C-alpha positions as CSV (number, residue, x, y, z in Angstrom):
1,M,-10.7,19.2,1.3
2,F,-7.3,17.3,1.6
3,E,-4.8,19.3,-0.4
4,K,-1.6,17.5,0.5
5,K,0.0,14.5,-1.3
6,S,-0.4,11.1,0.4
7,V,0.9,7.6,-0.1
8,E,-2.0,7.1,-2.5
9,D,-0.6,9.6,-4.9
10,I,2.9,8.1,-5.4
11,E,4.8,5.1,-6.6
12,V,6.8,3.4,-3.8
13,K,8.2,0.3,-5.5
14,G,11.9,-0.1,-4.8
15,K,12.0,3.2,-2.8
16,K,13.7,3.5,0.5
17,V,11.1,5.1,2.7
18,L,11.4,6.7,6.1
19,M,8.0,6.7,7.9
20,R,7.3,8.8,11.0
21,V,4.9,7.0,13.3
22,D,3.6,7.8,16.7
23,F,4.5,4.8,18.8
24,N,4.7,6.7,22.0
25,V,2.9,4.0,23.9
26,P,2.6,3.1,27.6
27,L,5.0,0.4,28.7
28,E,4.6,-1.9,31.7
29,A,7.3,-4.3,32.8
30,G,9.0,-4.0,29.4
31,Q,5.8,-4.8,27.5
32,V,3.4,-2.5,25.5
33,R,0.3,-1.9,27.7
34,D,-1.9,-0.3,25.0
35,D,-1.1,-0.9,21.3
36,S,-3.9,1.2,19.8
37,R,-1.4,3.8,18.4
38,I,0.6,0.9,16.8
39,R,-2.5,-0.6,15.3
40,A,-3.5,2.8,13.9
41,A,-0.4,2.9,11.7
42,I,-0.7,-0.6,10.3
43,P,-2.8,0.3,7.2
44,T,0.0,2.6,5.9
45,I,2.7,0.2,6.8
46,E,1.0,-2.7,5.0
47,M,0.3,-0.5,1.9
48,L,3.9,0.6,1.6
49,L,5.3,-3.0,2.1
50,S,2.9,-4.5,-0.4
51,G,3.8,-1.7,-2.8
52,G,7.4,-2.8,-2.7
53,A,8.9,-0.2,-0.4
54,R,12.0,-0.7,1.8
55,L,10.6,0.7,4.9
56,A,12.1,2.1,8.1
57,L,9.9,3.3,11.0
58,A,10.9,6.2,13.3
59,S,9.2,7.2,16.5
60,H,9.8,8.8,19.9
61,L,9.0,7.1,23.2
62,G,8.7,9.0,26.4
63,R,10.8,12.1,27.3
64,P,14.4,11.1,27.5
65,K,15.5,14.7,26.7
66,G,18.3,13.9,24.3
67,Q,19.8,11.2,26.5
68,Y,19.9,7.4,26.1
69,A,17.5,5.7,28.6
70,E,17.4,1.9,28.9
71,D,13.7,1.9,29.8
72,L,12.7,3.8,26.7
73,V,14.4,1.8,23.9
74,M,12.1,0.8,21.0
75,D,12.6,-3.0,21.4
76,P,9.2,-3.8,23.1
77,V,7.4,-1.7,20.4
78,A,9.2,-3.6,17.6
79,E,8.3,-6.9,19.3
80,R,4.6,-5.9,19.5
81,L,4.5,-4.7,15.9
82,S,6.1,-8.0,14.8
83,V,3.2,-9.9,16.5
84,L,0.5,-7.6,15.0
85,L,2.0,-7.8,11.5
86,G,3.0,-11.5,11.7
87,K,6.3,-10.3,10.3
88,K,9.8,-9.9,11.8
89,V,10.6,-6.2,12.5
90,S,14.3,-5.7,12.8
91,K,15.2,-3.0,15.3
92,L,18.4,-0.9,15.1
93,N,20.4,0.7,17.9
94,S,20.5,4.1,16.4
95,S,18.2,6.5,14.5
96,A,20.7,7.9,12.1
97,G,24.3,7.5,10.9
98,R,26.3,4.6,9.6
99,E,24.4,1.7,11.1
100,V,21.1,3.0,9.6
101,K,22.7,3.7,6.2
102,T,24.2,0.2,6.0
103,A,21.0,-1.5,7.1
104,V,18.9,0.4,4.6
105,E,21.3,-0.4,1.8
106,Q,21.0,-4.1,2.5
107,M,17.2,-4.1,2.6
108,S,15.1,-5.9,0.0
109,E,11.7,-4.7,-1.3
110,G,9.0,-5.4,1.4
111,D,11.6,-5.4,4.3
112,L,10.8,-3.5,7.5
113,L,13.0,-2.1,10.3
114,M,12.6,0.2,13.2
115,L,15.0,2.9,14.2
116,E,15.9,3.7,17.8
117,N,14.0,6.3,19.9
118,L,14.4,9.6,18.1
119,R,14.5,11.6,21.3
120,F,17.7,9.9,22.4
121,E,19.2,12.6,20.1
122,K,19.2,16.2,21.2
123,G,18.8,17.3,17.6
124,E,15.4,15.8,17.3
125,E,13.4,18.2,19.5
126,E,15.7,21.1,18.5
127,N,14.9,20.4,14.8
128,D,18.6,20.6,14.2
129,S,19.3,20.7,10.5
130,A,22.4,18.5,10.7
131,Y,20.4,15.7,12.4
132,A,17.5,16.1,10.1
133,R,19.8,15.8,7.1
134,E,21.5,12.7,8.6
135,L,18.0,11.2,9.3
136,A,16.9,11.8,5.7
137,E,20.2,10.8,4.0
138,P,19.6,7.0,3.5
139,F,16.1,7.5,2.1
140,D,14.2,8.5,-1.1
141,L,10.9,9.5,0.5
142,F,9.4,10.6,3.8
143,V,5.9,9.5,4.9
144,N,4.5,11.2,8.0
145,D,1.7,9.2,9.6
146,A,2.2,10.7,13.1
147,F,-0.6,13.2,13.5
148,G,-0.1,13.2,17.3
149,T,3.3,15.0,16.8
150,A,2.3,17.1,13.8
151,H,2.1,20.2,16.0
152,R,5.8,19.9,16.9
153,A,8.5,21.3,14.6
154,H,11.0,18.5,15.2
155,A,13.7,17.1,12.9
156,S,11.6,13.9,12.2
157,T,8.3,15.8,11.7
158,A,9.3,18.9,9.7
159,G,13.1,19.0,9.3
160,V,13.5,15.9,7.1
161,A,11.1,17.4,4.5
162,A,13.8,19.9,3.5
163,Y,15.9,17.0,2.2
164,I,13.5,14.4,0.8
165,P,9.9,14.6,-0.6
166,A,7.3,14.4,2.2
167,V,3.8,12.9,1.9
168,A,1.0,12.0,4.3
169,G,0.3,8.4,5.5
170,L,-3.3,7.1,5.5
171,L,-3.8,7.9,9.2
172,M,-2.5,11.5,8.8
173,K,-4.8,12.0,5.8
174,K,-7.8,10.6,7.7
175,E,-7.1,12.8,10.7
176,I,-6.9,15.9,8.6
177,E,-10.1,15.0,6.7
178,E,-12.1,14.2,9.9
179,L,-11.0,17.2,12.0
180,S,-11.4,19.6,9.0
181,N,-15.0,18.2,8.5
182,C,-15.9,19.3,12.1
183,L,-14.8,22.9,11.3
184,E,-16.0,23.2,7.7
185,N,-19.2,21.1,7.7
186,P,-20.7,21.3,11.2
187,Q,-23.9,19.3,11.5
188,R,-26.6,21.2,13.5
189,P,-27.1,21.2,16.3
190,M,-23.4,20.8,17.1
191,S,-22.2,20.3,20.7
192,A,-18.6,20.7,21.8
193,I,-17.5,19.1,25.1
194,L,-14.3,20.5,26.7
195,G,-12.7,19.0,29.8
196,G,-9.3,18.7,31.3
197,A,-7.5,20.7,34.0
198,K,-6.7,24.1,32.5
199,V,-8.5,26.9,30.7
200,S,-5.1,28.2,29.7
201,D,-4.5,25.2,27.5
202,K,-7.8,25.7,25.6
203,I,-8.5,29.4,25.4
204,N,-8.3,29.5,21.6
205,V,-10.3,26.3,21.1
206,I,-13.0,27.7,23.4
207,K,-13.1,30.9,21.3
208,R,-13.3,28.9,18.1
209,F,-16.2,26.7,19.3
210,L,-18.1,29.7,20.6
211,T,-18.3,30.9,17.0
212,L,-18.9,27.4,15.6
213,A,-20.9,25.2,17.9
214,D,-24.5,25.5,19.2
215,N,-23.6,24.2,22.6
216,L,-20.3,24.3,24.6
217,L,-20.3,21.9,27.6
218,V,-17.5,22.4,30.1
219,G,-16.2,20.1,32.7
220,G,-13.0,19.1,34.5
221,G,-10.7,21.5,36.4
222,M,-11.3,24.1,33.7
223,A,-15.0,24.3,34.8
224,N,-13.8,25.3,38.3
225,T,-12.0,28.4,36.8
226,F,-15.2,29.5,35.0
227,L,-17.3,29.0,38.2
228,A,-14.8,31.0,40.2
229,A,-15.0,33.7,37.6
230,K,-18.7,33.8,38.2
231,G,-18.1,34.5,41.9
232,H,-18.2,31.0,43.5
233,K,-15.5,30.5,46.2
234,M,-14.8,26.9,45.2
235,G,-13.1,25.9,48.5
236,A,-9.9,24.1,48.0
237,S,-10.7,23.2,44.3
238,F,-8.0,23.5,41.7
239,Y,-8.6,26.5,39.4
240,E,-6.4,29.0,37.6
241,K,-6.5,32.2,39.7
242,D,-4.6,34.2,37.1
243,L,-7.2,33.2,34.4
244,L,-10.3,34.6,36.2
245,E,-10.5,37.7,34.1
246,E,-10.0,35.8,30.9
247,A,-12.7,33.3,31.9
248,A,-15.1,36.1,32.7
249,E,-14.4,37.6,29.3
250,L,-15.2,34.2,27.7
251,I,-18.5,34.0,29.6
252,K,-19.3,37.4,28.2
253,E,-18.4,36.4,24.7
254,A,-20.6,33.3,25.1
255,D,-23.5,35.5,26.2
256,E,-23.1,37.5,23.0
257,S,-22.7,34.5,20.7
258,R,-25.2,32.0,19.2
259,C,-23.5,29.3,21.3
260,R,-24.9,28.2,24.7
261,L,-22.1,27.9,27.3
262,M,-23.1,25.1,29.8
263,L,-21.3,25.0,33.1
264,P,-21.8,22.4,36.0
265,V,-24.8,23.0,38.2
266,D,-23.5,20.5,40.7
267,L,-20.2,18.9,41.4
268,A,-18.7,15.8,43.2
269,V,-16.5,17.1,46.0
270,T,-14.0,15.5,48.3
271,K,-11.5,16.6,50.9
272,E,-9.0,13.9,50.0
273,L,-8.4,12.8,46.4
274,K,-7.8,9.1,46.5
275,P,-9.7,6.0,45.3
276,G,-13.0,5.5,47.2
277,S,-12.5,8.6,49.4
278,Y,-15.6,10.1,51.0
279,S,-17.4,12.5,48.7
280,E,-20.5,14.6,48.5
281,V,-22.4,16.4,45.8
282,M,-22.7,20.2,46.1
283,A,-23.9,23.2,44.1
284,P,-21.0,25.4,43.2
285,S,-22.3,28.1,45.6
286,D,-21.9,25.6,48.6
287,I,-18.3,24.6,48.1
288,D,-16.0,26.1,50.7
289,G,-13.3,25.2,53.2
290,E,-11.4,22.0,52.4
291,W,-13.8,20.7,49.8
292,K,-12.5,20.4,46.3
293,A,-14.5,19.8,43.2
294,V,-13.2,16.7,41.3
295,D,-16.1,15.7,38.9
296,I,-19.3,17.0,37.5
297,G,-22.3,16.0,39.6
298,P,-25.3,13.8,38.6
299,E,-27.6,16.7,37.8
300,T,-25.0,18.2,35.4
301,A,-24.3,14.8,33.8
302,A,-28.1,14.4,33.2
303,L,-28.3,18.0,31.8
304,Y,-25.3,17.4,29.5
305,S,-26.6,14.0,28.4
306,G,-30.0,15.5,27.5
307,Q,-28.3,18.2,25.3
308,L,-26.1,15.6,23.6
309,E,-29.2,13.4,22.7
310,Q,-30.5,16.3,20.6
311,S,-27.1,16.9,18.8
312,E,-26.2,15.9,15.3
313,M,-22.5,16.4,15.7
314,I,-20.4,16.1,18.9
315,V,-16.7,16.9,19.3
316,W,-15.0,16.2,22.7
317,N,-11.6,16.9,24.1
318,G,-10.6,16.2,27.8
319,P,-12.2,14.2,30.6
320,L,-14.9,15.8,32.8
321,G,-13.4,14.8,36.2
322,V,-10.4,13.1,37.7
323,F,-11.4,10.0,36.0
324,E,-8.3,8.0,36.9
325,V,-9.4,8.1,40.6
326,P,-12.8,6.3,41.0
327,P,-15.5,7.2,41.7
328,F,-14.6,10.5,40.1
329,D,-14.9,8.9,36.7
330,N,-18.7,8.9,36.9
331,G,-19.3,12.2,35.0
332,T,-17.0,11.2,32.1
333,E,-18.7,7.7,32.0
334,I,-22.3,9.0,32.0
335,V,-21.5,11.6,29.3
336,A,-19.6,9.0,27.2
337,E,-22.7,6.7,27.3
338,A,-24.8,9.7,26.1
339,V,-22.4,10.4,23.2
340,A,-22.2,6.7,22.3
341,S,-26.0,6.3,22.2
342,S,-26.8,9.7,20.7
343,G,-26.7,8.7,17.1
344,A,-24.7,11.9,16.5
345,Y,-21.5,12.0,14.4
346,S,-18.9,12.0,17.2
347,V,-15.2,13.0,17.1
348,I,-13.0,12.6,20.1
349,G,-9.4,13.6,20.7
350,G,-6.9,13.7,23.6
351,G,-4.9,10.8,25.0
352,D,-6.5,10.9,28.5
353,L,-10.0,10.9,27.2
354,V,-9.3,8.1,24.7
355,A,-7.8,6.0,27.4
356,A,-10.9,6.6,29.5
357,L,-13.2,5.5,26.7
358,E,-11.1,2.4,25.9
359,G,-11.3,1.5,29.6
360,L,-15.1,1.9,29.5
361,G,-15.3,-0.3,26.4
362,M,-17.0,2.5,24.5
363,S,-14.4,3.5,21.9
364,G,-16.1,1.4,19.3
365,E,-19.3,3.5,19.6
366,I,-17.4,6.7,18.5
367,S,-17.4,7.8,14.9
368,F,-13.8,8.9,14.9
369,I,-11.1,8.9,17.6
370,S,-8.2,11.2,16.9
371,T,-4.7,10.0,17.8
372,G,-3.7,13.6,18.6
373,G,-4.0,15.4,21.9
374,G,-2.3,18.8,21.6
375,A,-2.2,18.4,17.8
376,T,-6.0,18.0,17.7
377,L,-6.5,21.1,19.8
378,E,-4.1,23.2,17.7
379,F,-5.8,22.0,14.5
380,W,-9.2,22.9,15.9
381,E,-7.8,26.3,16.9
382,G,-7.0,26.9,13.2
383,K,-3.2,26.8,13.6
384,E,-1.0,25.5,10.8
385,L,0.8,22.5,12.1
386,P,4.5,22.2,11.2
387,G,4.2,18.5,10.4
388,I,1.4,19.1,7.9
389,K,2.9,22.3,6.5
390,A,6.0,20.3,5.6
391,L,4.1,17.8,3.3
392,Q,4.0,18.4,-0.4
393,D,1.0,20.0,-1.9
394,K,-1.0,18.1,-4.5
């Protein structure tokens, strides 16, 4: 149940609107390499413009840490958005202050501009109230459509809501509805797939899904930590030595829950992690010396795929191997094919995993792809996200 106000609940004609978007996109030679995050915000942008708003977009890009960085200006993003909208997007050289105030005053209904990278200002990540007030000052309304940053209490995600009314954009609303549905209305059997490097990043999500899912399939570096906790030596594999007790406790919790915890029964291993390097497939009990586990093996991929074929709902966060170094993308690819062909309602979150699926050409086969990484995880943990909390209730 969506209990926050959204752009669908308000009149925007003539209003000066500040919209937080997540245009933190990869750049290459001064061009946007992947515009999926930009495209995701277009329905809200078009709704506001057609409704007669005077609209300014605000986003961060990269990690400039409160300093100006020539290679992280928003110009390439504004250019790409202009192409996608078929409409000129004017880009300012600041995110707040006199230039913004003057530009906003001169806008007509249906005009659109983009502010400079929010993180050029120290006050953004510090959620500085003076910067938040300055950001909000030229505007009548704040629309947050940046779910990917909703877990951050920054000036542009939470701070501005203290000065102007805040509502959700269409993408934010869709994210909350879809991710809530996984928690509140799980379709049985429900399978959760968790990958990525670290157990420490996902302890609370693991605990949540042990109480919610029917099956929990683990891959990536985090699987190595679980296998080491079960007594396997794991050779030179990456795993979190300080998390072994915690992992053992989670295995015990799984044994006592209704959820089946599935760990790899075989792994692709290599001595040198580089594209095309020599690799073998080994059982966890056989990995020693310089061998390092870098992907789930074929038997595990088949086992996981078989389980997913019987699932009615699948949620997935994190790749199952070092997918950016072929051939250690095999496990992620095989499991992605199983998810795509399963007929289950599938929800996927996490930038790395989404990039992998885009690269495999499978993103169109997934029911819902979340634009959040950390935000998706924290939402599934059950945390109240600052960017959502700041929105007005219905």
